[in-house]
N, C-alpha and C positions, 0 to 999 in steps of 0.2 A: 511481504517483501517491503523493505524500507530503503528509500533513496535519500541520501544525505549529501548535500553538496553546496557549493558556493552559489550565491544569487546570480541569475542570468545564464544558467546552464540548461535552460529549457526543461526543467523538471515538470512544470505544470503542463507544458505542451505534450510531454510524453504521457502523462496521466490521462489527458483528454483524448489522445489518440488511442490509448488502450481501451478507454471507455467507448470509443467510437467503433472499434473493431470487435469488441467483446460481444458474443451472442446475447449475454445478459449481464447487465452491470449498472451501477449507480456512481455518479461523480458528485462529490461534495467537498466543501472547503472546511477545514478544521476550525477556523475562526468563526464561521457562520453556522456551525453545527451545535446542537444541544444534545443532551442525553436522550430525551424522548424522540428527537429527530433521527437519531441513529438506531434506536431500539423500537419502541412503540409508544403510542399515546392513547389515552382514553378520553373520548369526547362524547357529547350527547348529540344525537341526531336531531336536527332542527324540525323535521317533520313528525317523527314518531315519539321523540323524547326519550328513546332508549339509549342505553350506554353502548358506545361503539368503540371497538379497538382498531386503531389505524396503525399499520405497519410502518416502521422506519427504514432507513437506508440499508442496514445490515440484513433485515428480514427480506426486503424486496430484492436484494441481490443474492438470494439463496441459490446455490449451485452456479454462481457467476463470480464477478469480481466487483469489489467496492473500492473505488479510488478516492483517497482522502488527501487532499492537498493542504499545505500549511499545517502539518500534523503537530508541529511544535507550538503552534498558537492556540491549541485546544486547552480548555480549562482542565484542572485536575479531576474535577467531578465527571466531566464528559469522558476523559480518558479512562477513568476507572470502570466505566461501563464496558469497555472493550475487553477486559480481562476474561470474562466468561465466554464472550463470542469467539475470541481467538484461541481459547484453550478447549472449551467444550463444544464450540460451534452451535450454541443455543443461546436464546435470550429468554430469561425468566421474568414474568410480569405478575405483579400482585398489586392491582390498583382498582379502586372503586368496586370491590367485590369480584373482580375478574382475576382469576389465578390460572395461569397457563404457562406453557413453555413452547416457544416458537423456534423453528429451525433457522439457523443462520450459518449454513454450510457454504460460506463465501470465502474467497481469497481476498485478502486486504493488501492493496498496493498504496503505500503512503509515501509522502515526500516531506522532508523537513530541512530546515537550515541549521547549521552548526550553532553552538552556544554563542560564539563571538561573531556571528554573521558570516564570517569566512572561516574555512577549515584551517585549523592550526596544526601543521605537520609535526610540531614538537610535542603534541599531546596525543594520547591514545584515542582510539575511535570511541570508546565508552565515555571518556572525558569530554570529547567534542560534542557528543549528542546530549541534549538537555532533556532526557527522558528518564523516568524511574527504572531501575534495573528489573523490577517485576514485569513491566510492560515490554522492555527492550528484549528480554529473553524469549518472548513469545514470537518474535520475528524469526523466520527460518533463514532469511538472507538479508544482508545489509550491504548495499552498494554505495561507494563513494563516487560522487560526480563532481570532479574538481575542475576549476577554470585555470588551466595552465596555458601560458602564452605559447603559441605555435604559429609560425609565419604562414605555413601552408593552410592550416585550418582557419586561421583568422581571415586570410584572403578569401577563402571559399565562403565563409559565413558572411563577410562584408558584401561580396558579389550577390549572394542570395538575397540579402536585405535590400540592397539597392535595386535589384531586379524586380522586387515587388512593386516598386513605384516607377519603373521605367515605362516608356511608351509601349515598347514591344516586350511584354513580359514573357521571358523564356525560362520557365522553371523546369527543373529536372523532373521527368515523369517517373512515378514509382514503377518498379518492374512487375508489380502485381497489384491489381485494383482492390479496393476495400471489401467489396462484396465477396470476391473470391477468397480473400484471406479469412474473412469471417466464416464462410462455409468450410474452409479447410480446418479451422480451429474446432468447429463443431463436429466435424467428421473425426478428427483425431481424438477428441474427448470421448466419443462414443465407441470407437473401434480399436484404438491403440492402447495396449496395456503393456508398458515396458517392463522387462524383467532384468535385473542387474546380474552380472556374472559373479562367480565366486571370487575372482581377483578384485573386482570393484567392491564387493562386500567387505573383504579384508582391508582394503585401502580406506574405506569409510570408517571402519572400526578403529584402525590405527590413528586416523586423523582426529576422531572424537576423543580418543585417549590422550593425544598430545594436547588438544585444546583444554581438556580438563586439568592436565598437569600444569599448564600455564596459569590457570585460575588458582591452583593451590599455591603457586609461588607468590601470588599477590594477597595471600591470607583471605581468600574468599571474596575480595572486592569485585573481581571481574570473572567470576566463575561462569563457565558455559554450561547451560542446562540442556537436557535432551528435548 
């Protein structure tokens, strides 16, 4: 899942909260992440002198969620590492005589800013996102988080921010606590196996065909892949 939106729309807070309630997950920043930090690194043990393989963020969040903030700030070399993990859900290592394939069956939740810092409604979603098409096509869902002026929402946000520094801090309580929500997510992943109906299946097939047709009209520049 990729979140793309204007600055100041709490994308980082959303990623941190997902990392907090996830039964298993890792939070990292794209600007401070390296290729070996995401996959695995080979080091020498200081005591034995033997070569040791240390897992990175994608491997440590196996069967969990890996939250990557500032995804657009990552270097091209670091982003290229994600191709295998997002498509094959594995990480292949061939370093210092160690050749292995590690599982990286993780969901990736990333956030990024548009190319011009703010989202340009006169441009398409693909043109606003400064990511290569090969990597962009590996995201199943892309959500736009836009900062639109709204009097009611702005007043509610301002009162919340001012309330953080008030003498009597009266913040709205969550209807469900963090531990209960985490246990609920763990239970749902173990026991709930949703099955779509025939009508939903036909609707998804028609929607995919329509998106493929839109890509054909742009001569393959914005083709949607499966």
